[in-house]
N, C-alpha and C positions, 0 to 999 in steps of 0.2 A: 504494500500500500504506500502511495506517495506521501510525502510529508504534508502536502496540502490537504489530501483526503483524510489523513489521520487527524489533522487539526480540526477539520470540519466535523468529523465524527465525534471528537472530544467535545467540541462546542455544542453539538446537538445533544449529546448525553448530558451535558451540564444544564442545558435549557430544560430537558425533560425532568432532571432531578429537581430543579427549582420549581417547575410546575407541580410535580408530585408533592414537594414539600408544602407548596402553597395550598394545594388541594387538601392535604392532611391538616393544615392549620385551619382551613375553612370548615372541616368536618367537625361537627359538635355531637357529643354524646350526652344525653340527659338521663337522669335516673328518676323514675316514677315510683313512689312508695305507696303500697296499697295494703289493706287488711281484709281481703276478700276470699270467698270460696273459689274453687277451681273454675266453675262455669262462668263466673263474673270475670275472672282474670282472662279467660279465653275471649270474651267479648271485648275487653280492653285491648287485647292484642290485635284483634281485627280492626278496632278503631285506630290504633297506633300504626298499623300497616298502611292505612289510608293517609294518615298524617305524614308518614315518612315518604310516601309517594308524592305528596304535595310539597314536601320540604326535603329534597334529596340530601341536603347537607346536614340534616339532623337525624340522629338515631336515638331511639328511646329504649332503655333497659328497665324492665320491671323488677322491683324488689317487693315481694309479697310475704307477709307473715301473719300470724294469728292476731286477731283483735285483742286478745288478752295480754299480749306483750308488745303490741305495736307502739304505743306511746313511749314505753321504756326504751325500746330499740331506737326510736327516732332521737331521743335525748342522748343516748349513748353515742350514736353516730355524730350528732352535733358536737358533743364534747371531744370526740376524736378528730374533729375537723373534716369529716367526710359526710356532711348532710346530704340528703336527696335534693334534687332540684325542685321537683313538684311532688306534692303528697296529698293523699286523701285526709281530710280533717273531720272527725266526728265532733259535734258541737261540744261534747264533754271535754275534749282535748284542747279546744280553741283557747280557753282562758289561760291554761298553762303556757301555751306557746306565746301568747301575747304578754303575759307577765315577764317572760324571759326575753322578750324582743326577738323572737326567732322567726317571725314571718315578715316577708318583704312587703313594704307599703306599695300597693298596686295603683294608688291613685294617680301617679304621674302617667302610667300606661293607660289607665282608664280615660283620663282627660285627653291624652295624645290621640287615642283612637276614637274618641267619642262613644265609648262602649255604653250601651243602654241597659237598664235593669227593669224597665217597665213590664217585661214579660215574666218576671220572677214573682212568685207568691210572696206577699209582704212578710209573713213570719220567717221566711228564709233569710231575708235581709236583716230582720230584727235579731235573729239568733247569732249572726256573725257581725254584729255591731259592737265595738269595744269603746267604752267611755264616750259614747255619743258619736263615734266615727265609724263609718263603713268603708271598706276598701282594702281588706287584708285577705280576702278569700272570695271565690265565686261559688255560690251554692250549686250542688249537684242534684240533691234530692230533698224531699220533705216527707213527712209522714202525717197521718191523721188517724183518729180512732173512729170505729163504728161498732155496730152490734151485728154479730152473726146470730141468726135465729133458725131453729129447726122447725120447718113447716109441718113435718109429720107430727111432732109433739104438740104443736099449737093446735092442729086440726083435731087430734085425738082428745085434747082437753077442752075443745070448743072455745079457745081463747082467740080474741082478735089479734091480728098481726100488729107489730109496731106501726104507728101511724104518725103523720105530720102533726106536731104539736104535743106529742106525748111527753110525760114527765116521769121523774123517778118515783113518784107516788103511783103512777100507772104501772110502772115496772113491778113494784111490790104487789099490786093487786093481781097482775098477771101471774106473778111468781107463786102466789098462794094456790093457784089452780094448777100450775104446771108441775110443781114438786110433788113426788109421790113416794109413799112407803109401800114397796111391792110385796114384802114378805111379812108385814105385820109386826115387826120387832120394835116399832116405835122410832126407827131412824129412817130418814128418807134415802131411797136408792136412786132416785132421779131428782134433779135439781133445776131450779129456774135459771141460774146464772153461775158462770165460772169467770175468774179473771179480775174480780174487783179489788183484790189485795195486791196485785202486781204493781210494783213501784212506778212503772211508767204509765199505768192506767189510773192510778189513784188521783192525780191532779185533775183529771176531767171532772171527778166528783167534788173534790175540794173547791175548785173555782166555781162550780155550778151551785154550791151551797154558800157562796160569798166569802169563802175562806182564802187567806193568803198564806203561802208557805214562808216567804221571806218578805222583808220590807222592800221598798222600791229600789234602793241602792244596794240591796243584797248584803247588808251588814248585820241584820237582826232577824231572828226566828219569830214567826208570827202564828204558826199553826196551833199554838196552845191557847189562842184567843177563842171566845165562845163559838164563832162560826166554824173554826177548825175542829174544836171538840165535837160539835154536832155532826160534822161530816165524817170524822173518823169513827165515832160511835155508831152512826147510821150504817156504815160498812160492816162493823163488827156485829151489829144486831141482826143483819140479814143472815149472818152465819149462825149465830148462837141463840137468837131469840126467835126470829121468823123461821130459821132453819131452811131457807130456800136457796142459799148460796153455798158454794163449796170451794175449798182451796186445794182439794185433792186432784193431782194431775191425772189420776186414773179416771176421774169423772169429768174431764174437760169436754168441750163441745164436740170435738172430733170423735169421741167414743160413743156419742149418742145418748149420754147420760145427763147432759146439761142442755137445756132448751135454748140458752143464749150464752154468748161470751163477748166481753169487750175485747176488741182486737185491733191490731194495726194492719196496714195493707199487706205487709210481708207475710202475715199469718194465713193469707189465702193459700200459699204453697202447701201448708200442712193440712189442708182440708179438701184438697182436690179429689181425694179418693173416698170421701164420705159416702156411705151407702144409704143415705137418706136425702130427701129434698131440703134444700136450705137456701138462704139468701142473706143479704146484708141490708142494714138500715142505719140511719143516723142515730147518734146517742140521744137520750132524752134530755130535757131541761130540768134544772133544779130551781130552788127558790130565787136564785140570783141570775137565772137565765141559762144559756148554753155556752159552754166553753170547751174547746177541744185542744188537748195538748199536741203540739207539733214538735218534731225533732228533725234537725237538719244536718246533712253532711255537705261538705264542700271540697274544692280543690284550692290549694294555695301554693305559694312559692317560698321556699326557705330563704331567709335573709342571707345565708351563706352560699347561695347558688353562684357558680362562676359564670353562668350563661343566662342572666336574667331575661334578656331580650328573647332568646330562643324559648326559654321556659314560659314566657308570656304568650308566645304563639301557641305553644302546646296547651296552656291553660284555656285559651279561647276555644281551641278545637274541642277539648273535653267538655266544655260548657255549652256547646252549641245545642240547638234543638235536636238535630239529628243524632248526636252522640248520646244525649240523655235518653232519647227515645229507644235507641238500641240497647242501652243498659236496662231500661225499664221492661223490655220484652221478656226478661227472665222472670218477672212477676214479683220482685223483691222491693222495688222502690217506686215512689211517685216522683216523677221528675220535678225539679224546682221551677222549671219553665211551664207556664200555662199551656203554650202551644204543643209541647210534648205530652203533658199530662192529660190533655183532652183529645188526643189523637184517637182515631177509630180503633187502632190496634190496642190501646190501653183499655177500651171499653169491652173488648171481646173476652169471652170465657166466663167461668164461674167466679163469684156468684153473679147472677143476672144483673143485680143492681150494683155493679162496681162503682157506678157514678156516686154512690153514697160517700165514698172516701174522698172524692174530689170536692163534692158540694160542702162537706163539713170543714174544709179548709177556710171557708168564709168565717167560721167561728174559731179559727185557729189562734192559739196563743203559744208563744215560744216558752219552752221550759228551760230556764237558765239556772237550774239548781245544781250546785257542784256535786260531784260524785260522792265526796266525803260526807256531805249532808244527807244524801240519799242512803248511804251506808248506815249512818247513825239512826236515821228514822226506821230503817228496816229492822235494826236490832231492837230498838225500844218499842216498836209497835207489834212485834211478833207475839207477845203475850196478850195483846188486845185482841188479835184475831182468834186466839183460842178461848177467849172469855176469861182468862186468868187475871186480867187487870183492866180497869176502866180507862177509857181514852183520856179523860182529864188528868189522871194520875201519870200515865205514861208520857203525855205531852209536857207536863210540868217537869218531869224528871229529865227529859231530853233537851229542854230549852236552854239551860246554861251550857250544856255540852256543845250544842250546835252554835250558840253564840261565840264560844271560844274557838270553834273551827273557823267560823266566818272572820273573826278578828285576826286569826293567823293568816287566812287567805287574802285578806284585804290590806295587809301591811304594805 
């Protein structure tokens, strides 16, 4: 080879190396942290494949772990200096991330792109607002509560189905006819309702009775006040006095031994194989009206992300109507966007009145109770549900404990 040709070859090789190096520098790898089951991860992967096709210079790796250790793992990764770029955030984890300044402020991106939130259900915005400011996460899903009711059991007892305008008093009246002692031993074998003591269903009843769990700024416990005592005792009395409610998992709605159950949307999945006719309806109203607990999940960007611009593009992709609708097809979530939540695909399948879960979001109220508070309430209310302790006593006992928890969290 001549010297001239050799020089040209070397020059061409150098150019190719520079181009390859430039391309490598332009290639971005993002990490997406999730706490999902395998089918949901598979849908995420399909969504990410489309994202990567639209953004060839961005690759996304999924880090998925159990919800029981997810928060701890994220904090460990942050401490090690290797946080994920984008992560799923359950509303219970959001305050801890904000207290430690671990989430990127998205407002500059939101303003730059003119990103709109009119399509999002209001409780989803409320639940990811921190100290009056929204802009640290984009909601993925919401939830709401409804009643499943066993049409066969209602028909057999000659009881009217739940109806618009019904109340908790109506529920009790229905329940007295629905509960049955089949073997004559003095104990009911079939019940009116299951699920009323579940921690994430109780706020529906508390609020509808006019009770508040915490004060407005989340610094003091209030459930020990008269309205709270009334609501908690009402739940306990349905179990121990009226004996129409059950806390026994073996008697839940899906077994056909409870005529009703307070449920969230994701509980549809556990009832698709029911061997009886059933449907869903909105929860009843209480003395203070109707309030429905909503719980939200979102996606956010960790403050330590090395590629925040690319992460923002991914965040927008995951938060689109199309992406939320694809995740919702699994039947576990209600999309945070109205357009996705009310799509024809969301309304198909059992129960026939799936719309009840969407309609009740109009009565939605964000539950911003810290997990530590819920844990303390669960412990101290356990003897109330068995009838071993009056609600007033248990709530007075737990009040200073929860106030101390809140004082620590609000430092």
